N, CA, C and O atoms as a MOPAC input file, in Angstrom:
PM7 MOZYME 1SCF
protein

 N    162.88100 1   212.31500 1    42.39200 1
 C    163.05800 1   211.09900 1    41.35200 1
 C    164.14000 1   209.86300 1    42.91200 1
 O    165.16400 1   210.21600 1    43.49800 1
 N    163.30700 1   208.39900 1    43.12300 1
 C    164.09700 1   207.94100 1    43.44800 1
 C    165.02100 1   206.78400 1    42.63600 1
 O    164.71400 1   206.26200 1    41.56500 1
 N    166.18900 1   206.53300 1    43.40500 1
 C    167.00200 1   205.62000 1    42.70200 1
 C    165.83100 1   204.50000 1    42.01600 1
 O    165.49100 1   204.31200 1    40.84800 1
 N    165.55500 1   204.09700 1    42.83800 1
 C    164.62500 1   202.59400 1    41.99700 1
 C    164.12900 1   203.35500 1    40.68200 1
 O    164.48200 1   202.87800 1    39.60300 1
 N    163.02700 1   204.95300 1    40.70000 1
 C    162.62100 1   205.14800 1    39.70700 1
 C    163.32100 1   205.14400 1    38.38000 1
 O    162.95800 1   204.71100 1    37.28600 1
 N    164.67000 1   205.87500 1    38.85400 1
 C    166.04500 1   206.01600 1    37.62600 1
 C    166.14200 1   204.56800 1    36.85400 1
 O    166.12700 1   204.26100 1    35.66200 1
 N    166.24700 1   203.81100 1    38.08200 1
 C    166.78000 1   202.08200 1    37.47800 1
 C    165.98000 1   202.00900 1    36.29100 1
 O    166.44500 1   202.05900 1    35.15200 1
 N    164.65700 1   201.87900 1    36.60500 1
 C    163.60500 1   201.80800 1    35.56600 1
 C    163.51300 1   202.56100 1    34.43300 1
 O    162.98800 1   202.11100 1    33.41500 1
 N    164.10100 1   203.97700 1    34.52300 1
 C    163.87700 1   204.47300 1    33.88100 1
 C    165.21300 1   204.22600 1    32.87000 1
 O    165.12900 1   203.92100 1    31.68000 1
 N    166.28200 1   204.40100 1    33.51800 1
 C    167.43600 1   203.59300 1    32.46500 1
 C    167.41800 1   202.59100 1    31.79000 1
 O    168.05400 1   202.48300 1    30.74200 1
 N    166.63400 1   201.63400 1    32.31600 1
 C    166.59500 1   200.10000 1    31.49000 1
 C    165.78800 1   200.35600 1    30.41800 1
 O    166.08200 1   199.65200 1    29.45200 1
 N    164.81200 1   201.16100 1    30.22100 1
 C    163.78400 1   201.25500 1    29.14600 1
 C    164.67600 1   201.92900 1    28.11600 1
 O    164.80700 1   201.66900 1    26.91900 1
 N    165.22400 1   202.80300 1    28.82600 1
 C    165.96300 1   203.97600 1    27.71500 1
 C    167.46600 1   202.55100 1    26.97600 1
 O    167.97400 1   202.37900 1    25.86800 1
 N    167.56700 1   202.14300 1    27.79400 1
 C    168.76600 1   201.69700 1    27.52900 1
 C    168.43200 1   200.06700 1    26.34000 1
 O    169.12600 1   199.36700 1    25.60200 1
 N    166.80400 1   200.11400 1    26.82200 1
 C    165.95500 1   198.75600 1    25.34800 1
 C    166.18800 1   200.00700 1    24.23300 1
 O    166.79700 1   199.70700 1    23.20500 1
 N    165.77300 1   201.24900 1    24.38500 1
 C    165.37600 1   201.95600 1    23.13700 1
 C    166.79900 1   202.26900 1    22.42100 1
 O    166.70400 1   202.76800 1    21.30000 1
 N    168.15700 1   202.03200 1    22.94300 1
 C    169.22500 1   202.12800 1    23.39700 1
 C    169.54400 1   201.21900 1    21.58600 1
 O    169.63200 1   201.57100 1    20.40900 1
 N    169.62700 1   199.77100 1    22.49200 1
 C    169.41400 1   198.82400 1    21.37800 1
 C    168.83200 1   198.45100 1    20.15700 1
 O    169.34700 1   197.76500 1    19.27400 1
 N    167.60600 1   199.00700 1    20.18000 1
 C    166.82300 1   198.68000 1    19.13500 1
 C    167.23200 1   200.07400 1    18.08100 1
 O    167.29600 1   199.87300 1    16.86800 1
 N    167.50100 1   201.49000 1    18.65400 1
 C    168.22000 1   202.09500 1    17.42600 1
 C    169.56000 1   202.01200 1    17.17800 1
 O    170.10200 1   202.74200 1    16.34800 1
 N    170.25800 1   201.03600 1    17.94100 1
 C    171.37100 1   201.04800 1    16.91300 1
 C    171.26200 1   199.76100 1    15.88000 1
 O    172.08000 1   199.60000 1    14.97500 1
 N    170.20800 1   198.90800 1    16.11300 1
 C    169.99600 1   198.23700 1    14.88500 1
 C    169.51400 1   198.93800 1    14.07300 1
 O    169.73300 1   198.40500 1    12.98600 1
 N    168.72200 1   200.26000 1    13.88200 1
 C    167.18900 1   200.55100 1    13.26600 1
 C    168.64600 1   201.39600 1    12.15600 1
 O    168.44100 1   201.94200 1    11.07200 1
 N    170.14900 1   201.25000 1    12.90900 1
 C    171.00800 1   202.84200 1    12.29000 1
 C    171.95400 1   201.65200 1    11.51200 1
 O    172.83000 1   202.27800 1    10.91600 1
 N    172.12200 1   200.26400 1    11.28800 1
 C    172.58800 1   199.29700 1    10.98500 1
 C    173.98800 1   198.40000 1    11.65700 1
 O    174.86400 1   197.76600 1    11.06800 1
 N    173.77800 1   198.64600 1    13.07000 1
 C    174.34500 1   197.89300 1    14.30800 1
 C    174.13200 1   196.18500 1    14.49800 1
 O    173.58800 1   195.88000 1    13.43700 1
 N    174.21800 1   195.47000 1    14.95600 1
 C    174.31300 1   194.15000 1    15.64800 1
 C    175.00700 1   194.51600 1    17.31600 1
 O    176.17600 1   194.84100 1    17.52200 1
 N    174.32100 1   194.41300 1    17.98000 1
 C    174.95400 1   194.41100 1    19.35900 1
 C    174.40400 1   193.33100 1    20.17100 1
 O    173.32400 1   192.74300 1    20.11100 1
 N    175.75900 1   193.17400 1    21.21400 1
 C    175.93900 1   192.02200 1    22.45600 1
 C    175.96800 1   193.23500 1    23.38700 1
 O    176.35700 1   194.36500 1    23.09100 1
 N    175.45900 1   192.78200 1    24.64500 1
 C    175.65100 1   193.30900 1    25.86300 1
 C    176.94500 1   193.08700 1    26.41500 1
 O    177.54800 1   192.05900 1    26.10600 1
 N    177.39400 1   193.82900 1    27.10700 1
 C    178.89300 1   194.05500 1    27.98600 1
 C    178.32800 1   194.26700 1    29.49000 1
 O    177.33600 1   193.76700 1    30.02100 1
 N    179.26900 1   195.15600 1    29.98700 1
 C    178.84200 1   194.89800 1    31.72400 1
 C    177.55200 1   195.98200 1    31.95500 1
 O    177.43600 1   197.07300 1    31.39800 1
 N    176.76800 1   195.47200 1    32.77600 1
 C    175.93700 1   196.54600 1    33.03900 1
 C    175.58000 1   195.98100 1    34.59800 1
 O    174.48000 1   196.24900 1    35.08000 1
 N    176.55400 1   195.19800 1    35.34500 1
 C    175.83600 1   195.48400 1    36.71100 1
 C    177.20800 1   194.89500 1    37.58400 1
 O    177.82300 1   193.87200 1    37.28500 1
 N    177.53300 1   195.84100 1    38.77700 1
 C    178.83900 1   195.30000 1    39.17600 1
 C    178.38600 1   195.48800 1    40.63300 1
 O    178.24900 1   196.50900 1    41.30600 1
 N    178.11200 1   193.61100 1    41.03800 1
 C    177.76600 1   193.29800 1    42.15800 1
 C    178.62600 1   193.78100 1    43.24400 1
 O    179.80200 1   193.41800 1    43.22700 1
 N    178.05500 1   194.84200 1    44.55200 1
 C    179.22600 1   195.60100 1    45.05000 1
 C    179.63000 1   193.94700 1    45.96400 1
 O    180.65700 1   194.08700 1    46.62700 1
 N    179.13000 1   192.78600 1    46.06000 1
 C    179.76900 1   191.79400 1    47.25300 1
 C    181.11800 1   191.73100 1    46.53500 1
 O    182.13400 1   191.53800 1    47.20400 1
 N    181.17900 1   191.87700 1    45.25500 1
 C    182.91800 1   191.72400 1    44.44300 1
 C    183.26000 1   192.85600 1    44.33200 1
 O    184.48100 1   192.96200 1    44.44000 1
 N    182.64600 1   193.95800 1    44.13100 1
 C    183.48200 1   195.16800 1    43.88500 1
 C    183.22800 1   195.96300 1    44.78100 1
 O    183.90600 1   196.98800 1    44.71000 1
 N    182.19000 1   195.89400 1    45.99700 1
 C    182.61400 1   196.77600 1    47.39900 1
 C    181.06600 1   197.79800 1    46.66800 1
 O    180.45700 1   197.89500 1    45.60300 1
 N    181.03600 1   198.30100 1    47.88400 1
 C    179.53600 1   199.02200 1    47.46400 1
 C    179.78800 1   200.71400 1    46.97500 1
 O    180.91400 1   201.21100 1    47.00400 1
 N    178.93800 1   201.24900 1    46.66700 1
 C    179.08400 1   202.49900 1    45.62200 1
 C    179.91100 1   203.80500 1    46.80500 1
 O    179.46800 1   204.23600 1    47.86900 1
 N    180.84000 1   204.04900 1    46.29800 1
 C    181.63900 1   205.07400 1    47.25700 1
 C    182.91100 1   204.18100 1    47.46800 1
 O    183.90900 1   204.76200 1    47.89300 1
 N    183.00100 1   202.67100 1    47.18900 1
 C    183.94400 1   202.15300 1    48.36300 1
 C    184.49400 1   201.06300 1    47.08500 1
 O    183.90300 1   200.89600 1    46.01800 1
 N    185.70100 1   200.42900 1    47.48400 1
 C    186.40300 1   199.96800 1    46.41000 1
 C    187.18900 1   198.91600 1    47.20700 1
 O    188.11500 1   199.20000 1    47.96700 1
 N    186.65400 1   197.45100 1    46.92200 1
 C    187.27800 1   195.94400 1    47.41000 1
 C    189.21400 1   196.25300 1    47.23700 1
 O    189.72000 1   197.09600 1    46.49700 1
 N    189.80500 1   195.48800 1    47.97000 1
 C    191.23200 1   195.71200 1    47.52400 1
 C    191.65900 1   194.87600 1    46.54100 1
 O    191.47000 1   193.66500 1    46.65800 1
 N    192.24200 1   195.36200 1    45.52800 1
 C    192.36500 1   194.84300 1    44.17700 1
 C    191.64300 1   194.39100 1    43.26500 1
 O    191.94500 1   193.64900 1    42.33000 1
 N    190.61800 1   194.87300 1    43.56000 1
 C    189.50000 1   194.95400 1    42.34000 1
 C    189.32400 1   195.88600 1    41.64500 1
 O    189.24400 1   196.94900 1    42.26100 1
 N    189.16300 1   195.97400 1    39.91100 1
 C    189.36700 1   197.02200 1    39.35000 1
 C    188.42000 1   197.16300 1    38.98700 1
 O    187.55600 1   196.28700 1    38.93800 1
 N    188.24300 1   198.87300 1    38.44600 1
 C    186.76200 1   199.03500 1    39.02300 1
 C    186.91800 1   200.58200 1    39.46500 1
 O    187.94500 1   201.05600 1    39.94900 1
 N    185.64600 1   201.32800 1    39.19900 1
 C    185.66100 1   202.84500 1    40.29600 1
 C    185.34200 1   203.06200 1    41.19900 1
 O    184.14600 1   202.78800 1    41.09900 1
 N    185.51600 1   203.44300 1    42.30600 1
 C    184.90600 1   203.39800 1    43.68100 1
 C    183.69300 1   203.83000 1    43.36800 1
 O    182.86700 1   203.24000 1    44.06400 1
 N    182.91100 1   205.05000 1    42.20200 1
 C    181.74100 1   205.19600 1    42.33500 1
 C    180.99500 1   205.31600 1    40.90900 1
 O    180.26400 1   206.23500 1    40.54000 1
 N    181.47900 1   203.79100 1    39.98000 1
 C    180.48900 1   203.37300 1    39.09600 1
 C    179.09300 1   203.41000 1    38.78600 1
 O    178.57800 1   202.55000 1    39.50000 1
 N    178.23200 1   203.95400 1    38.10100 1
 C    177.28100 1   203.82500 1    38.01200 1
 C    177.18900 1   202.02200 1    37.48300 1
 O    176.19900 1   201.29800 1    37.58500 1
 N    177.53200 1   201.92800 1    37.34100 1
 C    177.30800 1   200.10000 1    37.12600 1
 C    176.98400 1   199.79300 1    38.30100 1
 O    176.15700 1   198.88200 1    38.34300 1
 N    177.28100 1   200.15900 1    39.19100 1
 C    177.02700 1   199.14400 1    40.58500 1
 C    175.76800 1   200.13100 1    41.34100 1
 O    175.41800 1   199.82200 1    42.48000 1
 N    175.29100 1   201.00600 1    40.82800 1
 C    173.85700 1   201.39900 1    40.93700 1
 C    172.92700 1   200.73200 1    39.71400 1
 O    171.76800 1   200.62600 1    40.11500 1
 N    173.06200 1   200.33100 1    38.57300 1
 C    172.42100 1   200.13400 1    37.39000 1
 C    172.14200 1   201.29500 1    36.84200 1
 O    171.01500 1   201.40200 1    36.35800 1
 N    172.73000 1   202.03700 1    36.79400 1
 C    172.33800 1   203.42500 1    36.45400 1
 C    173.70800 1   203.18400 1    34.97900 1
 O    173.71900 1   204.28300 1    34.42500 1
 N    174.44200 1   202.51800 1    34.45500 1
 C    175.19500 1   201.85700 1    33.53700 1
 C    175.27800 1   200.61100 1    33.23200 1
 O    175.06300 1   199.59700 1    33.89700 1
 N    175.73600 1   200.83400 1    31.75800 1
 C    175.65100 1   199.79600 1    30.92100 1
 C    176.56400 1   199.55700 1    29.63200 1
 O    176.09000 1   200.11900 1    28.64400 1
 N    177.25400 1   199.15700 1    29.49100 1
 C    178.47100 1   198.67600 1    27.98400 1
 C    177.76800 1   197.87300 1    26.74000 1
 O    177.49200 1   196.67300 1    26.72500 1
 N    177.58400 1   198.66600 1    25.88000 1
 C    176.92400 1   198.03000 1    24.63700 1
 C    178.28800 1   197.55400 1    23.49800 1
 O    178.91200 1   198.49100 1    23.00000 1
 N    178.65000 1   196.30700 1    23.17200 1
 C    179.39600 1   195.99000 1    21.97600 1
 C    178.64700 1   196.10900 1    20.90400 1
 O    177.52500 1   195.64400 1    20.70300 1
 N    179.51000 1   196.94500 1    20.01900 1
 C    178.47300 1   196.68500 1    18.21200 1
 C    179.40000 1   196.27000 1    17.50800 1
 O    180.59500 1   196.50000 1    17.69100 1
 N    178.86100 1   195.54900 1    16.54300 1
 C    179.11100 1   195.02400 1    15.11300 1
 C    178.61900 1   195.53600 1    14.17900 1
 O    177.52600 1   196.10100 1    14.14300 1
 N    179.67900 1   195.33400 1    12.99000 1
 C    179.03900 1   195.84400 1    12.02500 1
 C    179.78900 1   194.75200 1    10.67300 1
 O    180.93900 1   194.89200 1    10.25600 1
 N    178.76900 1   193.67500 1    10.17400 1
 C    178.98800 1   192.28400 1     9.19500 1
 C    179.78100 1   191.68400 1     9.88700 1
 O    180.88200 1   191.37200 1     9.43300 1
 N    179.33500 1   191.32600 1    11.38500 1
 C    180.19300 1   190.62000 1    12.13200 1
 C    181.45800 1   190.78900 1    12.34000 1
 O    182.08000 1   189.74400 1    12.52800 1
 N    182.22600 1   192.04300 1    12.37900 1
 C    183.58700 1   192.65900 1    12.75500 1
 C    182.79500 1   193.67100 1    13.98600 1
 O    181.88500 1   194.48000 1    13.80500 1
 N    183.48300 1   193.30900 1    15.25900 1
 C    183.65200 1   194.09000 1    16.37600 1
 C    184.37000 1   194.93200 1    16.42300 1
 O    185.59400 1   194.83500 1    16.34100 1
 N    183.56800 1   196.17500 1    16.60000 1
 C    183.88500 1   197.42300 1    16.45600 1
 C    184.22200 1   198.01100 1    17.87100 1
 O    183.36800 1   198.29300 1    18.71200 1
 N    185.58900 1   198.16200 1    18.02500 1
 C    186.10000 1   198.19800 1    19.34800 1
 C    186.67600 1   199.49100 1    19.85000 1
 O    186.98800 1   199.70600 1    21.02100 1
 N    186.82000 1   200.58500 1    18.54100 1
 C    187.37400 1   201.63500 1    18.95200 1
 C    186.02900 1   203.06300 1    19.21800 1
 O    185.00000 1   203.18100 1    18.55300 1
 N    186.49200 1   203.99500 1    20.39500 1
 C    185.39900 1   205.00400 1    20.76700 1
 C    184.57400 1   205.62900 1    19.68200 1
 O    183.34700 1   205.71300 1    19.63700 1
 N    185.56900 1   206.10300 1    18.71200 1
 C    184.97700 1   206.53300 1    17.61800 1
 C    183.70600 1   205.75200 1    16.88400 1
 O    182.82900 1   206.46700 1    16.39900 1
 N    183.58800 1   204.40300 1    16.79300 1
 C    182.63600 1   203.60900 1    16.44200 1
 C    181.43700 1   203.91000 1    16.70400 1
 O    180.51800 1   203.85900 1    15.88700 1
 N    181.29500 1   204.42600 1    18.47300 1
 C    180.11900 1   204.72800 1    19.06300 1
 C    179.92200 1   206.15000 1    19.01900 1
 O    179.05300 1   206.73800 1    19.66300 1
 N    180.59200 1   206.58600 1    18.39100 1
 C    179.89500 1   208.62900 1    18.09600 1
 C    178.62100 1   208.82800 1    17.91900 1
 O    178.01500 1   209.67800 1    18.57100 1
 N    178.16100 1   208.22100 1    17.19300 1
 C    176.67400 1   208.41000 1    16.42400 1
 C    175.97400 1   208.25100 1    17.44900 1
 O    175.34800 1   209.15800 1    17.99800 1
 N    176.01000 1   206.96600 1    17.84500 1
 C    175.22900 1   206.63300 1    18.96000 1
 C    175.20600 1   206.80700 1    20.39400 1
 O    174.42000 1   206.67500 1    21.33300 1
 N    176.55500 1   207.20600 1    20.13800 1
 C    176.78300 1   208.01800 1    21.78400 1
 C    175.91400 1   209.59500 1    21.90300 1
 O    175.16300 1   209.99900 1    22.79100 1
 N    176.36900 1   210.25300 1    20.62500 1
 C    175.40600 1   211.53800 1    20.61100 1
 C    173.79600 1   211.33700 1    20.48200 1
 O    173.05700 1   212.20400 1    20.94900 1
 N    173.31000 1   210.29200 1    19.90200 1
 C    172.12200 1   210.20300 1    19.92300 1
 C    171.76000 1   210.36100 1    21.41700 1
 O    171.08600 1   211.29500 1    21.85100 1
 N    172.41200 1   209.08500 1    22.36500 1
 C    172.25000 1   209.01200 1    23.33200 1
 C    171.79200 1   210.23300 1    24.05800 1
 O    170.62500 1   210.50000 1    24.34300 1
 N    173.30100 1   211.23700 1    24.43200 1
 C    173.19300 1   211.69300 1    25.05700 1
 C    171.80300 1   213.07700 1    24.86500 1
 O    171.40200 1   213.69000 1    25.85500 1
 N    171.42400 1   213.26500 1    23.88300 1
 C    170.59600 1   214.29100 1    23.46300 1
 C    168.90700 1   213.48600 1    23.49600 1
 O    167.95000 1   214.24800 1    23.35900 1
 N    168.71600 1   212.44900 1    23.62100 1
 C    167.24900 1   211.48400 1    23.46600 1
 C    166.91200 1   211.48700 1    25.21700 1
 O    165.74200 1   211.55600 1    25.59300 1
 N    167.98800 1   211.41000 1    26.15600 1
 C    167.95200 1   211.27100 1    27.63800 1
 C    168.92600 1   212.52600 1    28.08300 1
 O    169.78200 1   212.25900 1    28.92600 1
 N    168.86900 1   213.71200 1    27.64000 1
 C    169.24700 1   215.01600 1    28.52700 1
 C    169.11300 1   214.95800 1    29.83100 1
 O    169.81900 1   214.79600 1    30.82700 1
 N    167.33500 1   215.24400 1    29.38100 1
 C    166.73800 1   215.33800 1    31.17800 1
 C    167.38500 1   214.59400 1    32.27900 1
 O    167.48200 1   215.13500 1    33.38100 1
 N    167.94000 1   213.12100 1    32.03100 1
 C    167.98300 1   212.04000 1    33.09400 1
 C    169.80800 1   212.38400 1    32.62000 1
 O    170.48600 1   211.37800 1    32.41300 1
 N    170.41800 1   213.60100 1    32.49100 1
 C    171.92000 1   213.34800 1    32.65800 1
 C    172.79200 1   212.43900 1    31.80600 1
 O    174.01200 1   212.29800 1    31.87800 1
 N    171.79600 1   211.76100 1    30.85800 1
 C    172.90500 1   210.96800 1    29.89700 1
 C    174.51100 1   211.17800 1    29.23700 1
 O    174.83700 1   212.20500 1    28.64200 1
 N    175.28200 1   210.20000 1    29.42600 1
 C    176.28500 1   210.48400 1    29.30400 1
 C    176.71200 1   209.04800 1    28.40800 1
 O    176.17400 1   207.94100 1    28.43700 1
 N    177.58200 1   209.40500 1    27.81900 1
 C    178.06900 1   208.46700 1    26.72500 1
 C    179.57900 1   208.26800 1    27.27600 1
 O    179.68000 1   209.20700 1    28.06600 1
 N    180.28600 1   207.86600 1    27.28900 1
 C    181.76600 1   206.94100 1    27.65000 1
 C    182.91600 1   207.70400 1    26.80200 1
 O    184.05100 1   207.92200 1    27.22500 1
 N    182.40200 1   208.08100 1    25.48900 1
 C    183.40000 1   208.71500 1    24.57300 1
 C    183.56100 1   209.97300 1    25.22700 1
 O    184.62100 1   210.38900 1    24.76000 1
 N    183.33500 1   210.42100 1    25.65300 1
 C    183.73700 1   211.64000 1    26.92200 1
 C    184.74600 1   211.27800 1    27.92400 1
 O    185.01400 1   212.12600 1    28.77600 1
 N    185.22300 1   210.37300 1    27.94500 1
 C    186.40300 1   209.46900 1    28.53200 1
 C    186.83300 1   208.25500 1    28.58600 1
 O    186.96400 1   207.47600 1    29.53000 1
 N    187.23500 1   208.09200 1    26.43800 1
 C    187.91100 1   207.09000 1    26.51200 1
 C    186.88800 1   205.61700 1    26.38500 1
 O    187.16000 1   204.74500 1    25.56000 1
 N    185.88800 1   205.52600 1    27.17700 1
 C    185.14100 1   203.98200 1    27.00500 1
 C    183.77200 1   204.11700 1    26.32700 1
 O    182.59400 1   204.07400 1    26.68100 1
 N    184.55200 1   204.32400 1    25.04200 1
 C    183.37800 1   204.35700 1    24.21800 1
 C    181.69800 1   203.26300 1    24.05700 1
 O    180.67300 1   203.48900 1    23.41300 1
 N    181.95100 1   202.49900 1    24.64900 1
 C    180.78600 1   201.70200 1    24.84800 1
 C    179.83800 1   201.65400 1    25.96500 1
 O    178.83500 1   200.94700 1    26.06100 1
 N    180.62600 1   203.10200 1    27.37000 1
 C    179.84200 1   202.80600 1    28.14900 1
 C    178.41400 1   204.13900 1    28.24100 1
 O    178.60700 1   205.34800 1    28.11300 1
 N    177.23200 1   203.56300 1    28.45600 1
 C    176.48200 1   204.72900 1    28.43400 1
 C    175.64800 1   204.44000 1    29.74000 1
 O    175.43200 1   203.31900 1    30.20100 1
 N    175.13700 1   205.86100 1    30.35100 1
 C    174.89900 1   205.96900 1    31.57000 1
 C    173.78900 1   206.71600 1    31.78400 1
 O    173.19100 1   207.03300 1    30.75600 1
 N    173.27700 1   207.14100 1    32.94400 1
 C    172.49900 1   208.13500 1    33.51600 1
 C    173.25600 1   208.57500 1    34.57400 1
 O    174.10400 1   207.75600 1    34.92900 1
 N    173.21200 1   210.01800 1    35.44100 1
 C    173.43100 1   210.84700 1    36.44900 1
 C    172.87100 1   210.37000 1    37.52500 1
 O    171.74500 1   209.88500 1    37.41100 1
 N    173.51000 1   210.39600 1    38.79500 1
 C    172.81900 1   209.68000 1    39.81800 1
 C    173.27400 1   211.36500 1    40.86300 1
 O    174.41800 1   211.79300 1    40.71000 1
 N    172.40700 1   212.06300 1    41.72500 1
 C    172.45400 1   212.52000 1    42.44400 1
 C    171.59900 1   212.06500 1    43.89200 1
 O    170.39300 1   212.08000 1    44.14100 1
 N    173.05000 1   211.57000 1    44.89900 1
 C    172.02200 1   210.79900 1    46.26100 1
 C    171.40300 1   212.30200 1    46.83000 1
 O    171.83400 1   213.45300 1    46.76600 1
 N    170.19400 1   211.69900 1    47.40600 1
 C    169.45000 1   212.43800 1    47.61800 1
 C    169.31400 1   212.10800 1    49.32200 1
 O    168.91100 1   213.09100 1    49.94400 1
 N    169.47400 1   211.38700 1    49.82200 1
 C    169.95900 1   211.22400 1    51.28600 1
 C    170.17400 1   212.45800 1    52.18700 1
 O    170.55900 1   212.31600 1    53.34800 1

């Protein structure tokens, strides 16, 4: 699968994540979904003084953050995302779906990418 094909799969899956969150009682807003390489450096590099990971999947458009709310209250804890994160990883296992709760970034949802060059 090419990077472009995987990006399109991720976009579809992310839309379903948002709908699923709504179905189980959450309200959502969008968080960080793309880190422009002109600002953050290309995938595999990091511009000096800029916060972020060198190999962030956000740079490849394969990761996005989702902010959860319930009754108007912003849910900030990693644990608040546990149910949704487990669903994400199970539903999209074939794409190497990962939930940021595995590394204390609860609102992060991503697909794995293996450079095929």
